[in-house]
C-alpha positions in Angstrom: 31.9 2.7 9.6 32.1 4.0 6.1 35.0 1.7 5.3 33.2 -1.3 6.7 30.2 -0.4 4.5 32.3 -0.9 1.4 34.3 -3.7 2.8 31.2 -5.7 3.4 30.4 -5.6 -0.3 33.6 -6.6 -2.1 36.1 -9.5 -2.1 39.0 -7.1 -1.6 39.7 -6.4 2.1 40.5 -3.0 3.6 43.6 -2.9 5.9 44.6 0.1 7.9 48.2 1.4 7.3 49.7 3.3 10.2 50.3 6.9 9.4 53.7 8.5 9.8 55.2 12.0 9.7 56.9 13.4 6.6 56.8 13.0 2.9 59.4 10.1 2.9 57.1 7.9 5.0 54.1 8.8 3.0 55.9 8.1 -0.2 57.0 4.7 0.9 53.9 3.4 2.6 51.5 1.0 0.8 48.2 2.9 1.1 45.8 2.8 -1.8 43.5 5.3 -0.1 44.7 8.2 2.0 42.2 10.0 4.2 42.9 13.5 5.6 41.3 16.7 6.8 41.5 19.9 4.9 41.2 23.4 6.4 41.1 25.4 3.1 38.3 23.6 1.2 36.2 22.2 -0.2 33.0 23.2 1.8 32.3 19.5 2.6 34.6 16.9 1.1 36.2 15.8 -2.1 38.0 12.7 -3.4 40.2 11.6 -6.3 39.5 8.5 -8.4 42.2 5.8 -8.3 45.1 6.9 -10.3 48.9 6.7 -10.6 50.5 9.1 -8.0 53.3 11.2 -9.5 54.4 12.8 -6.2 57.8 11.2 -5.6 58.9 10.0 -9.0 58.8 6.5 -10.5 60.2 4.8 -7.4 57.2 5.5 -5.2 54.4 5.6 -7.8 51.3 3.6 -7.1 47.6 3.5 -7.8 45.9 5.6 -5.1 42.7 7.6 -4.4 42.6 10.3 -1.7 39.7 11.5 0.4 39.7 15.0 1.8 37.1 16.0 4.4 36.7 19.5 5.7 37.6 19.9 9.3 34.4 20.0 11.4 35.4 23.4 12.7 35.1 24.6 9.1 32.0 22.6 8.3 30.0 21.4 11.2 27.9 18.9 9.2 31.0 16.7 9.2 30.3 16.0 12.9 27.0 14.4 11.9 28.1 10.8 11.9 25.1 8.9 13.1 23.2 6.7 10.6 20.9 8.9 8.6 23.1 12.0 9.0 24.9 13.9 6.3 28.4 13.6 7.6 28.4 9.8 7.4 26.8 10.0 4.0 29.5 12.3 2.8 32.3 9.9 3.8 30.5 7.0 2.2 30.2 9.1 -1.0 33.8 10.1 -1.1 35.1 6.6 -0.5 33.0 5.6 -3.4 35.0 8.0 -5.6 38.3 6.6 -4.2 37.2 3.2 -5.3 36.4 4.4 -8.8 32.7 5.4 -8.8 31.6 8.6 -10.5 28.6 10.8 -10.1 25.7 9.3 -12.1 25.6 12.4 -14.3 28.0 15.0 -15.7 27.8 17.4 -12.7 30.2 18.3 -9.9 30.4 20.7 -7.0 31.5 24.1 -8.2 30.6 23.6 -11.9 30.6 26.9 -13.8 29.4 26.1 -17.3 28.4 29.7 -18.2 31.8 31.2 -17.1 30.4 33.9 -14.8 32.8 32.9 -12.0 30.0 31.5 -9.8 29.0 27.8 -9.3 26.0 26.9 -11.4 22.9 25.6 -9.7 22.7 21.8 -10.0 19.2 20.2 -9.9 17.5 17.0 -10.8 15.5 18.4 -13.6 18.4 19.9 -15.4 21.3 17.6 -14.6 20.0 14.0 -14.0 20.7 11.9 -17.1 18.4 9.1 -16.1 15.4 8.6 -13.7 17.2 6.7 -10.9 19.8 9.4 -10.3 18.8 10.0 -6.7 19.9 8.9 -3.2 17.2 6.3 -3.3 19.3 4.3 -5.7 22.9 5.6 -5.3 24.8 7.6 -2.7 26.9 8.9 -5.6 24.0 11.1 -6.7 23.5 14.8 -5.7 19.7 14.5 -5.6 17.4 13.6 -2.8 15.3 10.4 -2.7 12.0 12.3 -3.1 12.9 13.0 -6.8 12.2 9.3 -7.5 9.4 8.5 -5.1 11.4 8.0 -1.9 10.4 9.9 1.2 13.5 11.0 3.1 12.4 13.1 6.1 12.3 11.6 9.6 9.2 13.5 10.8 9.9 12.5 14.4 12.8 14.8 14.5 11.8 16.9 11.4 15.1 16.5 9.6 16.2 15.1 6.2 17.7 11.6 6.2 20.6 10.5 4.0 21.6 7.0 3.0 23.7 5.3 5.6 25.2 2.7 3.3 25.8 2.4 -0.4 22.5 1.8 -2.1 21.2 -0.8 -4.6 22.9 0.6 -7.7 26.2 1.3 -5.8 26.3 -2.3 -4.6 25.8 -3.7 -8.0 28.4 -1.5 -9.7 31.1 -1.9 -7.0 30.6 -5.7 -7.1 31.0 -5.6 -10.9 34.4 -4.0 -10.4 35.8 -5.9 -7.4 33.6 -9.1 -7.0 31.0 -9.8 -4.4 31.9 -10.8 -0.9 29.8 -13.9 -0.2 31.2 -14.2 3.4 29.4 -11.1 4.6 26.6 -12.2 7.1 26.5 -15.6 5.4 24.7 -17.2 8.3 21.1 -16.9 9.4 20.7 -13.1 9.8 18.0 -10.8 11.1 18.0 -7.2 10.0 16.0 -4.4 11.6 14.4 -5.1 15.0 15.8 -8.1 17.0 18.9 -8.0 14.8 21.2 -10.9 15.0 24.8 -10.6 16.4 26.4 -10.6 13.0 24.7 -7.2 12.3 27.2 -4.8 13.7 26.3 -1.8 11.6 23.8 0.4 13.5 22.1 1.5 10.3 20.9 -2.1 9.7 19.3 -2.6 13.1 16.5 -0.6 14.8 16.1 0.6 18.3 13.4 2.7 19.9 13.9 6.4 19.5 16.8 6.3 17.1 17.1 8.4 13.9 15.5 6.8 10.9 17.9 5.4 8.3 18.0 4.5 4.7 20.2 1.6 3.7 20.6 -1.4 1.4 21.0 -5.0 2.6 23.8 -7.1 1.1 23.8 -10.6 2.5 26.1 -13.5 1.6 23.8 -16.5 2.5 21.8 -18.3 5.1 18.1 -18.0 6.0 17.5 -14.3 6.6 14.8 -12.0 7.9 13.7 -8.4 7.6 12.0 -7.6 10.9 9.9 -4.4 11.2 8.0 -5.6 14.3 8.8 -2.6 16.4 7.1 0.1 14.3 3.7 1.4 15.0 3.5 3.0 11.5 2.3 1.1 8.3 5.2 -0.7 6.6 5.8 -2.1 3.2 8.1 -5.1 2.8 9.2 -6.2 -0.6 11.9 -9.0 -0.5 12.7 -9.1 -4.2 16.3 -8.3 -5.3 16.6 -4.7 -6.4 13.3 -3.8 -4.6 12.6 -1.3 -1.8 10.7 -1.5 1.4 9.3 1.3 3.5 9.7 1.5 7.2 9.2 4.2 9.9 7.6 7.6 10.0 5.8 10.0 12.4 5.0 8.1 15.6 6.9 5.0 14.5 8.0 4.3 18.1 4.8 5.3 19.9 1.2 4.3 19.4 0.1 7.4 21.1 2.1 9.7 18.9 1.3 7.7 15.7 -2.4 8.4 16.4 -1.8 12.2 16.3 -2.2 14.0 13.0 1.1 16.0 12.6 -0.3 18.3 10.0 -3.3 19.5 12.1 -1.6 19.7 15.5 -0.9 23.1 17.1 2.6 23.8 16.0 4.2 24.2 19.4 2.5 21.1 20.6 4.0 19.1 17.7 7.3 20.8 18.2 7.4 19.7 21.9 7.3 16.1 20.8 9.8 16.7 18.0 12.2 18.5 20.3 12.0 15.7 22.9 12.8 13.2 20.1 15.8 15.3 19.0 17.1 15.6 22.6 16.9 11.8 22.9 18.9 11.5 19.7 21.5 13.9 20.9 20.4 16.7 18.5 19.3 20.3 19.1 15.6 21.5 19.1 13.6 22.5 16.0 11.8 25.2 18.0 13.4 28.6 17.6 14.2 30.8 20.6 11.5 33.0 22.0 13.4 36.1 20.8 13.9 34.9 17.2 12.1 37.4 15.0 11.0 34.6 12.6 8.8 33.0 15.3 9.3 29.9 17.4 7.4 27.7 14.9 9.3 28.9 11.9 10.8 25.5 11.0 7.4 23.7 11.6 5.7 26.1 9.2 8.5 25.5 6.6 8.1 21.7 6.8 4.4 21.4 7.3 2.4 24.3 5.9 4.7 26.3 3.5 4.1 29.9 2.5 7.0 30.9 4.7 8.5 34.3 3.7 12.3 34.7 3.7 13.5 37.1 6.4 16.8 38.9 7.1 18.7 38.7 10.4 16.5 41.4 11.9 13.3 39.5 11.0 12.2 41.7 8.2 10.5 40.0 5.3 12.6 40.1 2.1 10.8 41.6 -0.8 11.3 41.3 -4.6 9.3 43.3 -7.2 7.0 44.3 -4.4 6.2 40.8 -3.3 7.5 38.7 -0.4 10.2 36.2 -1.3 8.8 32.8 -0.2 11.1 29.9 0.8 10.8 26.8 -1.4 8.6 29.0 -3.7 6.0 28.9 -1.0 5.8 25.1 -0.8 6.2 23.1 2.3 8.7 20.2 2.5 5.7 17.9 3.1 4.3 19.0 -0.3 7.7 18.8 -2.1 8.4 15.3 -0.8 4.9 14.0 -1.2 4.6 13.3 2.5 1.4 15.3 3.2 -1.1 13.5 5.5 1.2 10.4 5.9 4.6 11.6 7.1 6.2 8.3 6.5 9.6 7.1 5.3 9.2 5.5 1.9 11.5 3.3 -0.2 14.2 3.6 2.4 15.3 -0.1 2.6 16.8 -1.7 -0.5 17.6 -5.3 -1.2 20.8 -5.7 -3.3 20.9 -7.8 -6.4 22.2 -11.2 -5.4 21.0 -10.9 -1.8 18.2 -13.4 -1.0 16.1 -12.5 2.1 13.7 -15.3 2.9 11.4 -14.0 5.7 9.5 -10.9 6.7 8.0 -9.7 10.0 5.6 -6.8 10.1 4.8 -4.4 12.9 1.8 -2.9 14.7 0.5 -1.0 11.6 -1.4 -2.1 8.5 1.5 -3.7 6.6 1.9 -4.9 3.0 4.2 -7.9 2.7 5.5 -9.4 -0.5 8.1 -12.1 -1.0 10.5 -13.3 -3.7 11.2 -16.5 -5.7 12.2 -18.7 -2.7 10.2 -20.1 0.2 9.1 -17.1 2.4 7.7 -17.1 5.9 5.5 -14.0 6.6 4.5 -12.8 10.1 2.2 -9.8 9.9 2.0 -8.9 13.6 -0.8 -6.6 14.7 -2.8 -4.4 12.3 -4.8 -5.2 9.2 -2.1 -6.7 7.0 -2.0 -7.6 3.3 0.0 -10.6 2.2 0.9 -10.6 -1.5 1.2 -14.0 -3.3 2.6 -13.8 -6.8 4.8 -15.5 -9.4 8.2 -14.0 -8.9 9.9 -15.7 -11.8 12.0 -13.0 -13.5 15.2 -12.1 -15.2 17.8 -10.5 -12.9 21.3 -9.1 -13.3 24.2 -11.5 -12.8 26.9 -10.1 -10.5 29.6 -11.5 -12.9 27.9 -9.9 -15.9 24.9 -10.7 -18.1 21.6 -11.9 -16.7 20.1 -14.9 -14.9 16.6 -16.3 -14.9 15.0 -17.3 -11.6 11.9 -19.6 -11.6 9.4 -19.3 -8.7 8.4 -22.7 -7.4 8.2 -21.6 -3.8 5.7 -22.4 -1.1 5.1 -19.3 1.0 3.9 -19.7 4.6 1.9 -17.1 6.6 2.4 -17.6 10.3 -0.4 -15.5 11.9 -3.2 -14.7 9.5 -6.3 -13.1 11.0 -4.4 -11.4 13.8 -6.2 -8.3 12.5 -8.5 -7.9 9.5 -6.0 -9.4 7.1 -6.1 -9.9 3.4 -4.5 -12.4 1.0 -3.8 -10.5 -2.2 -3.9 -12.7 -5.4 -4.3 -9.8 -7.8 -1.0 -10.5 -9.5 -2.5 -13.7 -10.9 -4.9 -11.7 -13.1 -7.9 -13.9 -14.0 -7.8 -16.1 -11.0 -11.2 -16.2 -9.3 -12.8 -18.0 -6.3 -13.3 -21.0 -8.5 -9.6 -21.4 -9.0 -8.7 -21.9 -5.3 -9.1 -24.8 -2.9 -8.8 -24.3 0.9 -8.1 -27.2 3.2 -8.7 -25.9 6.8 -7.4 -29.2 8.3 -3.9 -28.8 6.7 -3.8 -25.0 6.5 -3.2 -25.3 2.8 -4.5 -23.1 0.0 -4.1 -24.4 -3.6 -4.2 -21.9 -6.5 -4.8 -22.8 -10.2 -3.2 -19.9 -12.0 -3.9 -20.9 -15.7 -7.3 -22.7 -15.7 -5.8 -26.1 -16.4 -6.2 -29.2 -14.2 -3.2 -28.5 -12.0 -2.7 -26.3 -9.0 0.5 -24.5 -9.6 0.8 -22.5 -6.3 0.6 -23.7 -2.7 0.3 -21.3 0.3 0.4 -22.4 3.9 -1.8 -20.2 6.1 -1.9 -20.5 9.9 -4.5 -18.6 11.9 -8.0 -17.7 11.1 -8.5 -17.8 7.3 -11.4 -18.3 4.8 -11.5 -17.7 1.1 -13.6 -14.6 1.9 -10.2 -13.0 2.9 -8.9 -13.2 -0.6 -8.6 -10.2 -2.8 -8.9 -11.1 -6.5 -8.1 -8.9 -9.5 
């Protein structure tokens, strides 16, 4: 899965070389990347950048990068290989190193800058060199997506979610190095719900009850769709290159559960739902055993309410300077990640630079849908949806280097306006008022004059029940 993630992005193709016993076979094979387990360390995994191997003298030297993964009996998280889980993320990350990608900053596992013989703590505040150094933008980062405004907890199972593919910055950089594979899903492709047959990566398609995922879409061509129709939570769709959409959260698969306020529920009642979701995903419960001295709802309190004291194995509260030591300095994960009262995934679906996704389908929630510089078809679905119409002319990076300017002359089409209490958002046009729009109900056509001249620069086709009273102006 991890190799396919990278193979989808670049013109170079990955080919498996059969393994063989003994140094002589290893020295003579043609592998550029060798993958192996280690039983002695590191704690998780490590990799080498591409370099000239010196092992067997000049005769067998070649450019190679190795990936070493701790045996799962040494580190159980390496068994976590479903989309969203840490084990898959770790292999994606290490393969990135083997292809030549570094960490975004000057940090590494086991760094000991002060010479005390102990690894130094690595954190976003002290070690990130630039704002986007997080999992939201790159799997090569050490820092969680919440540092940059992403929300990365699947509250249905009350667990952190890690990127399942290389993210927006990874895709851009690796394609700068190796070229972009324009043959990847070059037909008409649907991502998310109702995924088309060419989407073989489980991270890029949704099914009821699965673990939430974070991923970036790279697409080689065709007329493509991001479909979030199966979610009962509010979604945000942004089809621009380099932009992020938000999909999933507490109650995403159930209208009944979505209506419950996770933060105000009785802890054991909430955990009963969460444990059932974990069991369906093949994971263990988040409720502790009845004999655990920390209390059955210990994990719920840590995630939702905070103020959780650290305890030793016997259940005794750990004290320091006469005060209880509080986990996360007393904060809940909901407070730290900014998820309080919403409990949604945020900024978890990226669109790679150079990938043009034309169409968007919302779900059962109150969705916000925005397009890009090409003709877009929008379907809001149920809920009170907001359709954003804007001029998406912009300067974008060019995959071969430099920049390119795209001009938005598109005609967007809304397929089901008025299915709920829907809104047409024209606030991006600044001074446009009711006097600058003309609605023709017979042809379902809205004309917008964006610069107070005699011409109407923007056309929107709107099917359903629409009046100019549904427009939001700046």
